[in-house]
C-alpha positions in Angstrom: 0.0 0.0 0.0 1.4 3.4 -1.0 1.9 5.7 1.9 1.1 9.4 1.2 2.0 12.6 2.9 -0.4 15.5 2.2 1.4 18.9 2.4 -1.1 21.6 2.6 -4.4 20.6 4.3 -6.7 23.3 3.0 -9.6 22.7 0.7 -7.4 21.0 -2.0 -5.7 19.0 0.7 -9.0 17.6 1.9 -10.1 16.8 -1.7 -6.8 14.9 -2.2 -7.5 13.1 1.1 -10.9 11.8 -0.2 -9.3 10.5 -3.4 -6.3 8.9 -1.7 -8.6 7.0 0.7 -11.0 6.0 -2.0 -8.2 4.5 -4.0 -7.0 2.4 -1.0 -3.8 4.4 -0.3 -2.6 5.2 3.2 -2.3 8.7 4.5 0.6 8.9 7.0 0.9 12.6 7.5 -1.3 15.7 7.0 1.0 18.8 7.3 -0.4 22.3 7.1 2.0 24.4 9.3 5.3 24.4 11.2 3.8 22.8 14.2 2.6 19.9 12.0 6.2 19.6 10.7 7.4 19.1 14.2 4.8 16.7 15.4 4.5 14.7 12.2 8.1 14.7 10.9 8.7 10.9 11.6 5.4 10.1 9.9 6.4 12.2 6.9 9.7 10.5 6.6 7.9 7.1 6.4 5.9 8.2 3.3 6.4 6.8 -0.2 5.3 10.0 -1.9 4.1 13.5 -1.0 1.3 15.6 -2.6 1.9 19.3 -2.2 -0.9 21.8 -2.6 -0.1 24.6 -0.2 0.5 28.3 -0.8 3.1 30.3 -2.8 4.7 31.3 0.5 5.3 27.8 1.8 5.7 25.7 -1.4 9.5 26.2 -1.7 10.2 25.1 1.9 7.9 22.1 1.5 9.6 21.0 -1.7 13.1 21.4 -0.1 12.1 19.2 2.8 10.9 16.5 0.4 14.2 16.7 -1.5 16.2 16.5 1.7 14.3 13.4 2.8 14.4 11.9 -0.7 10.6 11.6 -0.9 9.1 11.9 -4.4 6.7 14.8 -4.5 3.7 15.9 -6.7 3.4 19.7 -6.6 0.3 21.5 -7.7 0.9 24.9 -5.9 1.4 27.8 -8.3 3.1 31.2 -7.8 6.8 30.0 -7.7 7.8 30.3 -11.3 10.4 32.9 -10.4 12.4 30.2 -8.6 11.4 27.2 -10.8 14.9 26.8 -12.3 16.6 26.7 -8.9 14.0 24.2 -7.5 14.5 21.9 -10.5 18.2 22.0 -10.1 17.9 21.2 -6.4 15.7 18.3 -7.2 18.1 17.0 -9.7 21.1 17.5 -7.4 19.5 15.4 -4.7 18.4 12.7 -7.2 14.8 13.1 -6.2 11.6 12.9 -8.1 9.1 15.6 -8.9 5.9 16.1 -10.9 4.8 19.7 -11.1 2.2 21.7 -13.0 -0.1 24.6 -13.0 -3.2 22.4 -13.4 -3.7 18.7 -12.7 -7.0 18.4 -14.5 -6.8 16.0 -17.5 -9.3 18.2 -19.4 -7.2 21.3 -18.7 -4.1 19.7 -20.1 -6.0 18.6 -23.2 -7.0 22.3 -23.4 -3.3 23.2 -23.3 -2.7 21.1 -26.4 -5.6 22.5 -28.2 -4.2 26.0 -27.6 -0.8 25.0 -28.8 -2.3 23.9 -32.1 -4.5 27.0 -32.4 -1.6 29.4 -31.8 0.3 27.7 -34.6 -2.6 28.1 -37.0 -2.9 31.8 -36.0 0.5 32.6 -37.5 -1.2 32.6 -40.8 -4.1 34.8 -39.6 -2.7 38.2 -38.5 -6.2 39.7 -38.3 -6.9 38.0 -35.0 -5.7 39.3 -31.6 -5.7 37.1 -28.5 -6.7 37.6 -24.9 -7.0 35.2 -21.9 -9.6 35.6 -19.2 -9.6 33.5 -16.0 -12.0 33.3 -13.0 -11.2 31.6 -9.7 -12.5 31.6 -6.1 -11.8 34.6 -3.8 -9.4 32.5 -1.7 -6.8 32.1 -4.5 -3.6 33.8 -3.6 -2.0 34.5 -7.0 -3.3 36.4 -10.0 -3.2 35.7 -12.8 -3.5 32.0 -12.2 -0.7 29.6 -13.0 -2.9 28.0 -15.6 -3.5 31.3 -17.4 0.3 31.9 -17.4 0.9 28.4 -18.8 -1.6 29.1 -21.6 0.0 32.4 -22.3 3.5 30.8 -22.5 2.2 28.1 -24.8 0.8 30.8 -27.2 3.9 32.9 -27.0 6.0 29.8 -27.9 3.9 29.2 -31.1 2.6 32.6 -32.1 5.4 34.7 -33.6 3.7 38.1 -33.1 3.3 37.7 -29.3 6.3 38.1 -27.0 5.0 38.5 -23.4 1.9 38.4 -21.3 0.6 41.3 -19.3 -2.1 41.5 -16.6 -5.3 43.4 -17.3 -4.9 46.4 -19.7 -1.2 46.9 -19.4 -0.4 45.2 -22.7 0.7 46.5 -26.0 0.2 44.8 -29.4 3.0 42.4 -28.8 1.6 41.2 -25.5 -1.2 38.8 -24.5 -3.6 40.5 -22.2 -4.7 38.4 -19.2 -7.9 39.4 -17.3 -8.2 37.8 -13.9 -11.5 37.6 -11.8 -12.0 36.4 -8.3 -15.6 35.4 -7.5 -17.2 33.3 -4.8 -16.1 29.6 -4.8 -15.4 29.3 -8.6 -13.2 26.3 -9.1 -11.6 27.7 -12.3 -12.6 28.9 -15.7 -10.1 29.8 -18.5 -11.1 31.3 -21.8 -8.9 32.1 -24.7 -10.4 34.6 -27.2 -9.2 35.2 -30.7 -11.0 38.3 -32.0 -10.9 40.0 -35.4 -13.0 42.9 -36.7 -15.4 40.3 -38.2 -15.7 37.4 -35.8 -14.4 35.8 -32.6 -13.2 32.3 -31.7 -13.4 31.4 -28.0 -11.8 28.3 -26.5 -12.9 27.6 -22.9 -12.2 25.1 -20.1 -14.4 25.2 -17.0 -13.8 23.1 -13.8 -17.0 22.3 -12.0 -15.2 21.3 -8.7 -11.8 20.7 -7.1 -12.1 17.0 -7.4 -10.7 16.9 -10.9 -7.4 18.4 -9.7 -7.2 16.0 -6.8 -7.8 13.0 -9.1 -5.0 14.0 -11.4 -2.6 14.7 -8.6 -3.3 11.3 -7.0 -2.8 9.5 -10.3 0.4 11.4 -10.8 1.6 10.4 -7.3 0.9 6.7 -8.0 2.8 7.0 -11.3 5.8 8.9 -9.8 6.5 6.1 -7.2 7.3 3.8 -10.1 8.7 6.3 -12.6 11.2 8.5 -10.7 12.4 11.6 -12.4 11.4 15.2 -13.0 8.3 15.8 -15.1 6.0 18.6 -15.9 2.5 17.2 -15.6 1.7 18.4 -19.1 4.3 16.1 -20.5 3.1 12.9 -18.8 -0.6 13.3 -18.2 -1.6 11.0 -21.0 0.6 8.2 -19.5 -0.6 8.2 -15.9 
């Protein structure tokens, strides 16, 4: 039986807990603060894999502790792209295992691939400009969302006339404008709009609940135990 440590025991942590127990895995630690790290350290060290959904302010320390303990970790926390290269180097230097991503929904990752193809097609259609609009619950710490940034970077990599993304209305013609909303308990909606003077194409992914993210993360954790390495979830989601 796979032993799981849950790092971050908020709403996502509790959703992960439901899926882990439903799939017959064993939760050995639920860590949400420094006191938990002290009282549950031995239990954490006994785990086969950790699933990390905490906050931008705690994710780096949590990942470092996993690397130091040589415990594979699945990380769904966003807001740490500014230190991503250092974290990946640290993981590699300690010969540890990591799956990370801005969105662990299978549908959202299919949405990423659709946007990759659409951006390629738009190189031949200069009459269209592109914007991204995202909506999440009021408790989300970062804006724009990691998923919106991931979509923007996918488009930038494929659409020659776009170079950067910008939040709200700070963009110029070479940028992708991202509009971020925070309403109620919205699980997550992302829309990519290509608009010309004559028509508009809208691609949209809407999450109905947090369960889809938990399901993807738990599947990734089970896969990582057997396939150690460093993987963006986007690269392996069809294999888990």
